[in-house]
C-alpha positions as CSV (number, residue, x, y, z in Angstrom):
1,X,60.4,-56.0,-85.5
2,X,61.0,-53.1,-87.8
3,X,61.8,-49.7,-86.6
4,X,58.4,-48.5,-87.8
5,X,56.7,-51.2,-85.8
6,X,58.7,-50.3,-82.7
7,X,57.7,-46.6,-83.1
8,X,54.1,-47.6,-83.4
9,X,54.2,-49.8,-80.4
10,X,55.8,-47.0,-78.4
11,X,53.2,-44.6,-79.5
12,X,50.4,-47.0,-78.4
13,X,52.0,-47.6,-75.0
14,X,52.5,-43.9,-74.4
15,X,48.9,-43.2,-75.5
16,X,47.5,-45.8,-73.1
17,X,49.6,-44.5,-70.3
18,X,48.4,-41.0,-70.9
19,X,44.8,-42.2,-71.1
20,X,45.3,-44.2,-67.9
21,X,46.8,-41.2,-66.1
22,X,43.9,-39.0,-67.2
23,X,41.4,-41.6,-66.1
24,X,43.1,-42.0,-62.8
25,X,43.2,-38.2,-62.2
26,X,39.5,-38.0,-63.1
27,X,38.5,-40.9,-60.8
28,X,40.7,-39.5,-58.0
29,X,39.2,-36.0,-58.4
30,X,35.7,-37.5,-58.3
31,X,36.5,-39.5,-55.3
32,X,38.1,-36.5,-53.6
33,X,35.0,-34.4,-54.4
34,X,32.6,-37.1,-53.0
35,X,34.7,-38.1,-49.9
36,X,36.0,-34.7,-48.9
37,X,34.3,-31.7,-50.6
38,X,30.7,-33.0,-50.7
39,X,30.9,-35.5,-47.8
40,X,28.9,-33.4,-45.4
41,X,26.1,-32.7,-47.9
42,X,25.9,-36.3,-49.1
43,X,25.9,-37.7,-45.5
44,X,23.0,-35.4,-44.7
45,X,21.1,-36.6,-47.8
46,X,21.7,-40.2,-46.8
47,X,20.6,-39.5,-43.3
48,X,17.4,-37.9,-44.5
49,X,16.7,-41.0,-46.7
50,X,17.2,-43.4,-43.9
51,X,15.9,-41.4,-40.9
52,X,13.1,-39.0,-40.1
53,X,13.3,-36.5,-37.1
54,X,10.5,-34.9,-35.2
55,X,11.2,-32.1,-32.8
56,X,9.0,-32.4,-29.6
57,X,8.1,-29.8,-27.1
58,X,10.8,-29.0,-24.5
59,X,10.5,-29.8,-20.9
60,X,10.1,-26.9,-18.3
61,X,11.5,-26.4,-14.8
62,X,9.4,-26.7,-11.7
63,X,7.8,-23.7,-9.8
64,X,7.8,-24.2,-6.1
65,X,6.3,-22.1,-3.2
66,X,8.5,-20.9,-0.3
67,X,8.0,-24.3,1.4
68,X,9.0,-26.4,-1.5
69,X,5.4,-27.3,-2.6
70,X,4.9,-27.6,-6.3
71,X,2.8,-24.9,-8.1
72,X,3.8,-26.0,-11.6
73,X,5.5,-29.1,-12.8
74,X,5.8,-31.2,-16.0
75,X,4.4,-34.7,-16.4
76,X,5.1,-37.0,-19.3
77,X,2.0,-37.9,-21.4
78,X,1.3,-39.9,-24.5
79,X,0.6,-38.5,-28.0
80,X,-0.4,-40.5,-31.1
81,X,1.1,-39.8,-34.5
82,X,1.0,-41.7,-37.8
83,X,2.8,-42.2,-41.2
84,X,-0.2,-42.3,-43.5
85,X,1.9,-43.9,-46.3
86,X,2.2,-47.1,-44.2
87,X,-1.5,-47.4,-43.4
88,X,-3.2,-49.8,-45.9
89,X,-6.8,-49.0,-45.0
90,X,-7.3,-45.4,-43.8
91,X,-11.1,-45.8,-43.4
92,X,-10.7,-48.8,-41.1
93,X,-7.9,-47.1,-39.2
94,X,-9.8,-43.9,-38.7
95,X,-12.9,-45.8,-37.5
96,X,-10.9,-47.7,-34.9
97,X,-8.9,-44.8,-33.7
98,X,-11.9,-42.5,-33.5
99,X,-13.6,-44.8,-31.1
100,X,-10.6,-44.9,-28.8
101,X,-9.4,-41.3,-29.0
102,X,-12.9,-39.7,-29.0
103,X,-11.9,-37.7,-32.1
104,X,-14.2,-37.2,-35.0
105,X,-13.7,-39.8,-37.7
106,X,-13.9,-37.3,-40.5
107,X,-11.1,-35.2,-38.9
108,X,-8.9,-38.3,-38.6
109,X,-9.5,-39.2,-42.2
110,X,-8.5,-35.7,-43.3
111,X,-5.3,-36.0,-41.3
112,X,-4.5,-39.4,-42.8
113,X,-5.2,-38.3,-46.3
114,X,-2.8,-35.4,-46.6
115,X,-0.2,-37.4,-48.6
116,X,2.5,-36.6,-46.1
117,X,4.5,-39.3,-44.3
118,X,3.7,-37.7,-40.8
119,X,0.7,-36.4,-39.0
120,X,-0.5,-35.9,-35.4
121,X,-3.7,-37.8,-34.5
122,X,-4.1,-36.9,-30.8
123,X,-1.9,-35.0,-28.4
124,X,-1.4,-35.5,-24.7
125,X,-4.0,-38.2,-24.1
126,X,-4.6,-40.3,-21.0
127,X,-2.5,-43.4,-20.5
128,X,-5.5,-45.7,-20.8
129,X,-6.2,-44.5,-24.3
130,X,-2.5,-44.8,-25.3
131,X,-2.4,-48.4,-24.1
132,X,-5.5,-49.3,-26.1
133,X,-4.0,-47.7,-29.3
134,X,-0.7,-49.6,-28.7
135,X,-2.6,-52.9,-28.3
136,X,-4.0,-52.4,-31.9
137,X,-0.5,-52.9,-33.2
138,X,-1.5,-50.9,-36.2
139,X,1.1,-50.4,-38.9
140,X,2.1,-46.8,-39.3
141,X,0.6,-45.6,-36.0
142,X,3.0,-44.7,-33.2
143,X,2.8,-43.6,-29.6
144,X,5.4,-41.1,-28.4
145,X,6.0,-39.4,-25.0
146,X,5.6,-35.6,-24.7
147,X,6.0,-33.3,-21.7
148,X,2.8,-31.6,-20.5
149,X,2.6,-28.7,-18.1
150,X,0.6,-29.5,-15.0
151,X,-0.6,-27.2,-12.2
152,X,-1.4,-29.3,-9.1
153,X,-3.4,-26.6,-7.4
154,X,-5.6,-25.8,-10.4
155,X,-6.8,-22.2,-9.9
156,X,-4.5,-21.6,-7.0
157,X,-2.1,-18.7,-7.8
158,X,-3.1,-18.9,-11.4
159,X,-2.4,-15.2,-12.1
160,X,1.0,-15.4,-10.4
161,X,2.2,-18.7,-11.9
162,X,0.6,-18.0,-15.3
163,X,0.3,-20.7,-17.9
164,X,1.8,-22.1,-21.1
165,X,0.3,-22.8,-24.6
166,X,0.3,-25.9,-26.6
167,X,3.8,-25.2,-27.8
168,X,5.0,-25.2,-24.1
169,X,5.9,-21.5,-24.3
170,X,5.0,-19.2,-21.3
171,X,2.1,-16.9,-22.0
172,X,1.4,-15.2,-18.7
173,X,2.8,-14.8,-15.1
174,X,6.0,-16.3,-14.0
175,X,5.9,-18.8,-16.8
176,X,6.3,-15.8,-19.2
177,X,8.5,-13.6,-17.0
178,X,11.1,-16.4,-16.4
179,X,10.8,-18.1,-19.7
180,X,14.5,-18.1,-20.5
181,X,15.1,-20.0,-17.2
182,X,12.2,-22.4,-17.2
183,X,12.3,-23.5,-20.8
184,X,14.6,-26.4,-21.7
185,X,15.9,-27.6,-25.0
186,X,13.5,-29.6,-27.2
187,X,13.9,-33.3,-27.5
188,X,14.1,-35.0,-30.9
189,X,12.3,-38.2,-32.0
190,X,14.1,-40.1,-34.7
191,X,12.8,-42.9,-36.9
192,X,15.1,-45.2,-38.7
193,X,14.2,-46.7,-42.1
194,X,15.3,-50.0,-43.5
195,X,16.5,-50.6,-47.1
196,X,12.9,-50.7,-48.3
197,X,12.1,-47.4,-46.7
198,X,10.0,-49.1,-44.0
199,X,9.9,-47.0,-40.8
200,X,11.3,-48.7,-37.8
201,X,10.5,-48.1,-34.1
202,X,11.3,-44.5,-33.0
203,X,13.9,-43.6,-30.4
204,X,14.3,-40.4,-28.4
205,X,17.3,-38.2,-28.7
206,X,18.1,-36.1,-25.6
207,X,19.9,-32.8,-26.0
208,X,23.7,-33.3,-26.0
209,X,24.4,-30.3,-23.7
210,X,23.6,-30.8,-20.0
211,X,23.6,-27.0,-19.5
212,X,20.4,-26.5,-21.4
213,X,19.1,-23.4,-19.5
214,X,16.3,-25.3,-17.8
215,X,15.9,-24.2,-14.2
216,X,13.4,-24.3,-11.4
217,X,12.0,-21.4,-9.4
218,X,11.4,-21.1,-5.6
219,X,8.9,-18.4,-4.8
220,X,8.1,-16.1,-1.8
221,X,4.5,-17.3,-2.0
222,X,3.1,-19.5,0.8
223,X,0.7,-21.9,-0.8
224,X,-1.4,-22.2,2.4
225,X,-1.7,-18.4,2.8
226,X,-2.5,-18.1,-0.9
227,X,-5.3,-20.6,-0.6
228,X,-6.6,-18.7,2.5
229,X,-6.6,-15.4,0.7
230,X,-8.2,-16.7,-2.5
231,X,-11.0,-18.4,-0.6
232,X,-12.0,-15.4,1.5
233,X,-11.7,-13.1,-1.5
234,X,-13.9,-15.3,-3.6
235,X,-16.5,-15.5,-0.9
236,X,-16.6,-11.7,-0.5
237,X,-17.0,-11.1,-4.2
238,X,-20.0,-13.5,-4.2
239,X,-21.4,-12.2,-1.0
240,X,-21.3,-8.5,-2.0
241,X,-22.3,-9.1,-5.6
242,X,-19.0,-7.5,-6.8
243,X,-17.7,-7.5,-10.4
244,X,-14.4,-8.8,-9.1
245,X,-11.5,-8.0,-6.8
246,X,-8.0,-8.7,-5.7
247,X,-5.9,-9.1,-2.6
248,X,-2.2,-8.8,-1.9
249,X,-0.4,-10.0,1.2
250,X,3.2,-8.8,1.7
251,X,5.9,-9.0,4.3
252,X,6.6,-5.3,4.8
253,X,10.1,-5.9,6.3
254,X,11.4,-7.7,3.2
255,X,9.1,-7.0,0.2
256,X,8.3,-10.7,-0.2
257,X,4.8,-11.3,-1.7
258,X,3.3,-14.2,0.3
259,X,0.0,-14.2,-1.5
260,X,-1.6,-12.4,-4.5
261,X,-5.1,-13.3,-5.6
262,X,-7.4,-12.1,-8.4
263,X,-11.1,-12.9,-8.7
264,X,-12.3,-14.0,-11.2
265,X,-9.7,-16.7,-11.3
266,X,-8.8,-19.3,-13.9
267,X,-7.4,-22.8,-14.1
268,X,-4.1,-22.7,-16.0
269,X,-4.5,-26.4,-16.8
270,X,-7.3,-25.4,-19.2
271,X,-5.6,-22.4,-20.9
272,X,-7.9,-22.5,-23.9
273,X,-10.8,-21.4,-21.7
274,X,-8.9,-18.3,-20.4
275,X,-10.3,-15.1,-21.9
276,X,-8.1,-12.0,-22.3
277,X,-9.9,-10.3,-19.4
278,X,-9.5,-13.3,-17.1
279,X,-5.8,-13.6,-17.7
280,X,-5.0,-10.0,-16.7
281,X,-3.3,-9.7,-13.3
282,X,-5.3,-6.7,-12.2
283,X,-3.5,-6.3,-8.9
284,X,-0.5,-5.1,-10.8
285,X,-1.9,-4.1,-14.2
286,X,-5.0,-2.0,-13.4
287,X,-4.5,1.6,-12.4
288,X,-7.4,3.3,-10.5
289,X,-8.2,6.3,-8.3
290,X,-7.3,5.1,-4.8
291,X,-9.8,7.2,-2.9
292,X,-9.4,7.5,0.9
293,X,-6.6,4.8,1.0
294,X,-4.4,7.6,-0.3
295,X,-4.9,9.9,2.8
296,X,-2.2,8.3,5.1
297,X,0.5,9.2,2.6
298,X,-0.6,12.8,2.4
299,X,-0.7,13.0,6.2
300,X,2.7,11.3,6.6
301,X,4.2,13.9,4.2
302,X,2.7,16.8,6.3
303,X,4.0,15.3,9.6
304,X,7.5,14.6,8.1
305,X,7.8,18.1,6.8
306,X,6.6,19.6,10.1
307,X,3.7,21.6,8.6
308,X,1.2,19.7,10.7
309,X,1.2,17.7,13.9
310,X,-1.1,14.9,15.0
311,X,-3.0,17.3,17.3
312,X,-3.3,20.3,14.9
313,X,-6.9,21.3,14.3
314,X,-8.5,22.0,10.9
315,X,-12.0,23.4,10.2
316,X,-13.9,21.0,8.0
317,X,-16.5,23.4,6.9
318,X,-19.5,21.3,8.0
319,X,-19.4,19.2,4.9
320,X,-19.0,21.8,2.1
321,X,-15.7,23.3,0.9
322,X,-15.4,25.4,-2.2
323,X,-12.1,25.3,-4.0
324,X,-11.9,27.4,-7.2
325,X,-14.8,26.1,-9.3
326,X,-15.4,22.9,-7.4
327,X,-17.2,22.1,-4.1
328,X,-15.7,19.3,-2.1
329,X,-18.1,17.1,0.0
330,X,-17.5,14.6,2.7
331,X,-18.2,10.9,1.9
332,X,-21.8,9.8,2.7
333,X,-22.7,13.5,3.1
334,X,-21.2,13.7,6.6
335,X,-20.6,17.0,8.3
336,X,-17.5,17.8,10.5
337,X,-16.5,21.0,12.2
338,X,-13.1,21.2,13.9
339,X,-11.0,18.0,13.6
340,X,-7.4,17.2,14.5
341,X,-5.1,15.6,11.9
342,X,-5.5,12.4,13.9
343,X,-9.3,12.5,13.6
344,X,-9.2,13.6,9.9
345,X,-7.6,10.2,9.1
346,X,-9.8,8.3,11.7
347,X,-13.0,9.7,10.3
348,X,-11.6,9.8,6.7
349,X,-12.5,13.5,6.1
350,X,-12.1,14.7,2.5
351,X,-12.2,18.3,3.4
352,X,-9.7,17.9,6.3
353,X,-7.4,16.1,4.0
354,X,-7.7,18.8,1.3
355,X,-6.8,21.5,3.9
356,X,-3.7,19.5,5.1
357,X,-2.6,19.2,1.5
358,X,-3.0,22.9,1.0
359,X,-0.8,23.6,4.0
360,X,1.8,21.1,2.7
361,X,1.9,22.7,-0.7
362,X,1.7,21.0,-4.1
363,X,5.4,20.8,-4.7
364,X,6.2,19.0,-1.4
365,X,3.1,16.8,-1.8
366,X,4.2,15.7,-5.2
367,X,7.7,15.0,-3.9
368,X,6.4,12.6,-1.3
369,X,4.0,11.0,-3.7
370,X,7.1,10.1,-5.8
371,X,9.0,9.0,-2.7
372,X,6.3,6.6,-1.8
373,X,6.7,5.0,-5.2
374,X,3.6,6.3,-7.0
375,X,3.8,7.2,-10.7
376,X,6.5,4.6,-11.4
377,X,6.6,0.8,-11.6
378,X,7.6,-1.0,-8.4
379,X,9.7,-3.4,-10.4
380,X,8.0,-6.6,-9.2
381,X,9.1,-9.6,-11.2
382,X,5.8,-10.2,-13.0
383,X,4.8,-9.1,-16.5
384,X,2.3,-6.4,-17.3
385,X,2.9,-4.0,-14.4
386,X,1.4,-0.6,-14.9
387,X,2.9,2.6,-13.5
388,X,-0.3,4.4,-12.8
389,X,-1.0,8.1,-13.6
390,X,0.7,11.0,-11.9
391,X,0.8,14.2,-13.9
392,X,3.8,16.5,-13.4
393,X,3.3,19.0,-10.6
394,X,3.6,21.9,-13.1
395,X,0.3,20.8,-14.6
396,X,-1.5,20.7,-11.2
397,X,-4.2,23.3,-10.5
398,X,-5.3,24.3,-7.0
399,X,-8.2,21.8,-7.3
400,X,-5.8,19.0,-8.2
401,X,-3.7,19.5,-5.1
402,X,-6.8,19.2,-2.9
403,X,-8.6,16.3,-4.7
404,X,-5.4,14.2,-4.9
405,X,-5.3,14.5,-1.1
406,X,-8.3,12.2,-0.9
407,X,-7.4,10.0,-3.9
408,X,-9.1,11.6,-6.9
409,X,-7.0,12.8,-9.9
410,X,-4.3,10.2,-9.4
411,X,-4.2,6.6,-10.5
412,X,-2.3,3.9,-8.7
413,X,-2.0,0.1,-8.8
414,X,-2.7,-2.3,-6.0
415,X,1.0,-3.4,-5.8
416,X,2.0,0.3,-5.5
417,X,-0.5,0.9,-2.7
418,X,0.4,-2.1,-0.5
419,X,4.2,-1.4,-1.1
420,X,3.7,2.2,0.0
421,X,1.8,1.2,3.1
422,X,4.5,-1.3,3.9
423,X,7.0,1.5,4.0
424,X,5.0,3.0,6.9
425,X,4.9,-0.5,8.6
426,X,8.7,-0.9,8.0
427,X,9.7,2.2,9.9
428,X,9.7,4.5,6.9
429,X,11.8,2.4,4.5
430,X,10.4,1.4,1.1
431,X,11.2,-2.1,0.0
432,X,11.0,-3.5,-3.6
433,X,8.3,-6.2,-3.9
434,X,9.4,-9.6,-5.3
435,X,8.1,-13.0,-6.0
436,X,11.0,-15.3,-6.8
437,X,13.5,-16.2,-4.0
438,X,15.9,-18.4,-6.0
439,X,16.7,-20.1,-9.3
440,X,18.0,-23.7,-9.2
441,X,19.4,-26.0,-11.8
442,X,18.3,-29.6,-12.5
443,X,20.6,-30.8,-9.7
444,X,19.0,-28.5,-7.1
445,X,22.1,-26.2,-7.0
446,X,21.2,-22.5,-6.5
447,X,22.5,-20.5,-9.5
448,X,20.9,-17.2,-8.5
449,X,19.2,-16.0,-5.3
450,X,17.2,-12.8,-4.7
451,X,17.2,-10.9,-1.4
452,X,15.2,-8.0,0.1
453,X,16.1,-4.7,-1.7
454,X,15.8,-1.4,0.1
455,X,14.6,1.3,-2.3
456,X,14.9,4.4,-0.1
457,X,13.9,5.9,3.2
458,X,10.6,7.8,2.6
459,X,9.8,9.1,6.1
460,X,11.6,8.9,9.5
461,X,11.0,6.2,12.1
462,X,9.3,8.8,14.3
463,X,6.8,9.8,11.6
464,X,6.2,6.1,10.7
465,X,5.5,5.4,14.4
466,X,3.1,8.3,14.6
467,X,1.2,7.2,11.4
468,X,1.1,3.7,12.7
469,X,-0.5,5.0,15.9
470,X,-3.1,7.0,13.9
471,X,-3.9,4.0,11.7
472,X,-4.2,1.7,14.7
473,X,-6.9,4.0,16.1
474,X,-8.7,3.9,12.7
475,X,-9.3,0.2,13.4
476,X,-9.2,0.0,17.2
477,X,-11.5,2.9,18.2
478,X,-15.2,2.3,18.2
479,X,-15.9,5.3,15.9
480,X,-13.0,4.5,13.5
481,X,-13.9,3.7,9.9
482,X,-11.9,0.5,10.0
483,X,-13.4,-1.1,13.1
484,X,-14.6,-4.1,11.1
485,X,-11.0,-5.1,10.5
486,X,-10.2,-5.8,14.2
487,X,-8.5,-9.0,15.1
488,X,-8.9,-10.3,18.7
489,X,-5.7,-9.8,20.8
490,X,-3.8,-8.3,17.8
491,X,-3.4,-4.6,17.1
492,X,-4.2,-3.7,13.5
493,X,-3.3,-0.5,11.7
494,X,-5.2,0.3,8.6
495,X,-7.3,2.5,6.4
496,X,-10.5,2.2,4.5
497,X,-11.3,3.5,1.0
498,X,-14.3,3.9,-1.3
499,X,-13.3,5.3,-4.6
500,X,-15.8,6.4,-7.2
501,X,-15.1,5.1,-10.7
502,X,-14.7,7.6,-13.5
503,X,-17.5,7.4,-16.1
504,X,-15.8,8.3,-19.4
505,X,-19.1,8.6,-21.2
506,X,-20.5,11.2,-18.7
507,X,-17.0,12.7,-18.1
508,X,-17.6,12.6,-14.4
509,X,-17.1,10.4,-11.4
510,X,-19.9,7.8,-11.1
511,X,-22.2,7.9,-8.0
512,X,-23.1,4.2,-8.5
513,X,-19.9,2.4,-9.5
514,X,-17.2,2.3,-6.9
515,X,-14.2,0.3,-5.7
516,X,-14.1,-0.4,-2.0
517,X,-10.8,-1.2,-0.3
518,X,-9.1,-1.8,3.0
519,X,-5.4,-1.8,3.5
520,X,-3.6,-2.6,6.8
521,X,-0.8,-4.3,8.6
522,X,-0.4,-6.3,11.9
523,X,0.7,-6.6,14.6
524,X,0.9,-2.8,14.6
525,X,3.8,-2.7,17.0
526,X,5.9,-5.2,15.1
527,X,4.4,-5.6,11.6
528,X,4.8,-8.8,9.7
529,X,1.9,-8.8,7.3
530,X,0.6,-6.0,5.2
531,X,-2.5,-6.6,3.1
532,X,-4.7,-4.8,0.6
533,X,-8.3,-6.0,-0.1
534,X,-10.2,-4.5,-3.0
535,X,-13.7,-5.2,-4.3
536,X,-14.7,-3.9,-7.7
537,X,-18.3,-2.6,-8.0
538,X,-19.9,-4.3,-5.0
539,X,-23.7,-4.2,-5.2
540,X,-24.2,-4.6,-1.5
541,X,-22.3,-2.8,1.3
542,X,-20.5,-0.3,-1.0
543,X,-18.1,1.1,1.7
544,X,-14.6,-0.1,2.3
545,X,-15.1,-0.4,6.0
546,X,-18.1,-2.6,5.6
547,X,-17.3,-4.7,2.5
548,X,-13.4,-5.0,2.4
549,X,-12.4,-4.6,6.1
550,X,-14.1,-7.9,7.2
551,X,-12.2,-9.8,4.6
552,X,-9.0,-8.5,6.0
553,X,-10.1,-9.5,9.5
554,X,-11.1,-13.1,8.5
555,X,-7.8,-13.7,6.7
556,X,-5.8,-12.2,9.7
557,X,-7.6,-14.3,12.2
558,X,-6.9,-17.5,10.4
559,X,-3.3,-16.5,9.9
560,X,-3.1,-16.0,13.6
561,X,-4.5,-19.4,14.4
562,X,-2.2,-21.2,11.9
563,X,1.1,-19.5,12.7
564,X,0.8,-18.3,16.3
565,X,3.2,-21.0,17.6
566,X,6.3,-19.8,15.8
567,X,7.9,-16.8,17.7
568,X,11.2,-15.2,16.6
569,X,12.9,-11.9,16.3
570,X,12.3,-9.8,13.2
571,X,14.9,-10.2,10.4
572,X,17.2,-7.7,8.7
573,X,19.1,-6.4,11.7
574,X,21.5,-4.4,9.4
575,X,18.7,-1.9,8.6
576,X,18.6,1.3,10.6
577,X,15.3,0.4,12.3
578,X,15.1,-0.8,15.9
579,X,14.7,-4.5,15.7
580,X,14.3,-5.3,19.4
581,X,10.6,-6.1,19.2
582,X,9.4,-9.7,19.3
583,X,6.2,-10.8,17.7
584,X,4.3,-13.7,16.3
585,X,5.7,-15.2,13.1
586,X,2.8,-15.2,10.7
587,X,4.8,-15.7,7.5
588,X,6.2,-19.2,7.6
589,X,10.0,-19.5,7.5
590,X,10.9,-20.4,3.9
591,X,12.5,-23.6,2.9
592,X,16.2,-23.4,2.4
593,X,17.4,-22.7,-1.1
594,X,19.0,-26.1,-1.3
595,X,18.6,-29.4,-3.2
596,X,15.0,-29.5,-4.2
597,X,15.2,-33.2,-5.1
598,X,15.7,-34.1,-1.4
599,X,12.5,-33.2,0.4
600,X,11.5,-34.7,3.7
601,X,8.4,-36.8,3.8
602,X,5.9,-36.3,6.6
603,X,4.8,-39.8,7.4
604,X,1.8,-38.5,9.4
605,X,0.4,-36.4,6.5
606,X,-1.6,-37.4,3.4
607,X,0.7,-37.4,0.3
608,X,-0.1,-35.5,-2.9
609,X,-1.5,-37.8,-5.6
610,X,-2.5,-35.0,-8.0
611,X,-0.9,-35.2,-11.5
612,X,-0.2,-39.0,-11.2
613,X,-1.7,-41.7,-13.4
614,X,-3.7,-44.5,-11.7
615,X,-0.7,-46.8,-11.8
616,X,1.6,-44.2,-10.3
617,X,-0.9,-43.3,-7.6
618,X,-1.4,-47.0,-6.6
619,X,2.4,-47.4,-6.4
620,X,2.8,-44.3,-4.2
621,X,-0.1,-45.4,-2.0
622,X,1.4,-48.9,-1.4
623,X,4.7,-47.3,-0.5
624,X,3.0,-45.3,2.2
625,X,0.6,-48.0,3.4
626,X,-2.5,-46.1,2.2
627,X,-5.5,-47.5,0.4
628,X,-6.9,-45.3,-2.4
629,X,-10.4,-45.4,-3.9
630,X,-10.1,-44.7,-7.6
631,X,-12.8,-42.6,-9.3
632,X,-12.7,-42.0,-13.1
633,X,-9.7,-42.3,-15.4
634,X,-6.8,-40.2,-16.7
635,X,-4.7,-38.2,-14.3
636,X,-5.4,-37.5,-10.6
637,X,-7.1,-34.1,-10.3
638,X,-8.7,-34.2,-6.8
639,X,-8.3,-36.1,-3.6
640,X,-9.9,-36.3,-0.2
641,X,-8.4,-35.9,2.3
642,X,-6.3,-33.2,0.7
643,X,-2.5,-33.4,0.5
644,X,-0.9,-32.4,3.8
645,X,-3.9,-33.3,5.9
646,X,-3.5,-35.8,8.8
647,X,-4.0,-39.4,7.7
648,X,-7.5,-40.6,8.5
649,X,-8.1,-43.5,10.8
650,X,-9.6,-45.5,7.9
651,X,-6.3,-45.1,6.0
652,X,-8.4,-44.5,2.8
653,X,-8.0,-41.7,0.3
654,X,-10.5,-41.1,-2.5
655,X,-8.7,-39.9,-5.7
656,X,-10.6,-38.6,-8.6
657,X,-9.0,-39.0,-12.1
658,X,-10.0,-37.0,-15.2
659,X,-9.0,-37.0,-18.8
660,X,-8.0,-33.9,-20.8
661,X,-6.4,-30.7,-19.5
């Protein structure tokens, strides 16, 4: 081989080596880019090509009353979805599904004709419908499980518990207030696809983290007392032809709300039917002139400051008292001459109250109004609380000081009023009202508990005892305005009130539209229950002592009959109030803040079937040896006998099932 040939061969080899090196570097660079730099992006693209993920509504924690009874829970229900691209005959599919799901065929056709590869056909349907759809074995149609919020008591405590929307987000009440605790992480539904793009059976993905911020609430509410209060309030609204009303029952020693009812009520299971006015918790959100129910706080301030004693006499001007440019009259055109402070409260004299307020002075009066908690929110753990209206004392005229004494010219809320009254019942100490006792995780472990909170001392024990004595005579004496609130063998302290509603069109107080109220506590010597009853615009019996006081009495008598067997000393011995009195325990001892998954079963009582499917109810009845008579289909909504009632001799329970929310 010549030297030229050798040179040429060498050149060819070196060129090939160089080209090989360049090609190797290029391939290596591309591989590096694909495997390392773009791996995450490419994997995501591949995952999207072979899987489809749907985010479902999250689960929510349970809401329990003080005894561990469920007020809100989550049940799993079936929903129907479809991949229209996999349905060969949409007309036929729509016809078959329309008959089963009771959904308009045209609407189903519209959903199946969107050109997308996913659509919902029906959400949260009864199990019977879901089983029928599954039996069709229709290509491209799937059944998935979704959580649905369920309220076993229906209307019971609706304004307290609140409700959630279709997206499982809290909209009112505790569902909204404690949203960050109740709401869990959403689940994901994933479909796999084969090499031809055919969708395979879906599978559920649960959240990876176990600490998903889903907790349960245990309340201060007693379900039995709540039912009692709601029933009597509703009957009173109907009987008196009232526009509405509310009632609040509170333990004055602790601030625990044991019942809070609004009328008109609503069923949170059917949230779509709840109007904006219905959903408003008026007991905490509506401010109004309190009328004569405000007089005890004015009298307590005067006694505490030493400007008036219970026996001090005031001339009540025979029913007409001119103050600046206004003439003050007694309610119902009554005429009084000389009255003691005691009798001014007993007879509910406007003029007497005005004269006591004048003697007290507007600055001191304003100071005690603030001390009792008016003009600011109580801090109750519910959304939408109003603070009422209390103008600065610098803006008060002489007329203001006298009219506020009998509850005109100041606006308060129901929760403010019953909390202030409770401070008198509690020896002069104002407590913060609250609804939630504890927050628990999925395992029943308490992660946060709430205890009675002392706000401040408003009046002395001596003044509180004196006011309790006066208020006891308002009810106990034959000529007291609150005599219709008497409870046999129990001393009741209370005050009536009839407040004229302000007519903004006429710019004057209406003589026709009023709010009637009664507030009180019992037993007077060792208070355990404080209650406020208010009826809005009653058409019959328009006075608080006639319309509202009997409601207080009826509730109190039933509480006495139900809880009279449990006797114990009053709680909170660390407070500076004598606690040596023993009384009947009307407020049931709350369930321990412990494992909510381990609840004892009372074998002598009827179990709760509400919220169960027919299959689940039958299984539960067999376990307890009870025969159930099934009426309807869907989920159990009603039962007779009710849950908690003694088992009937027949051993039969009729359970009514209904579809829909």
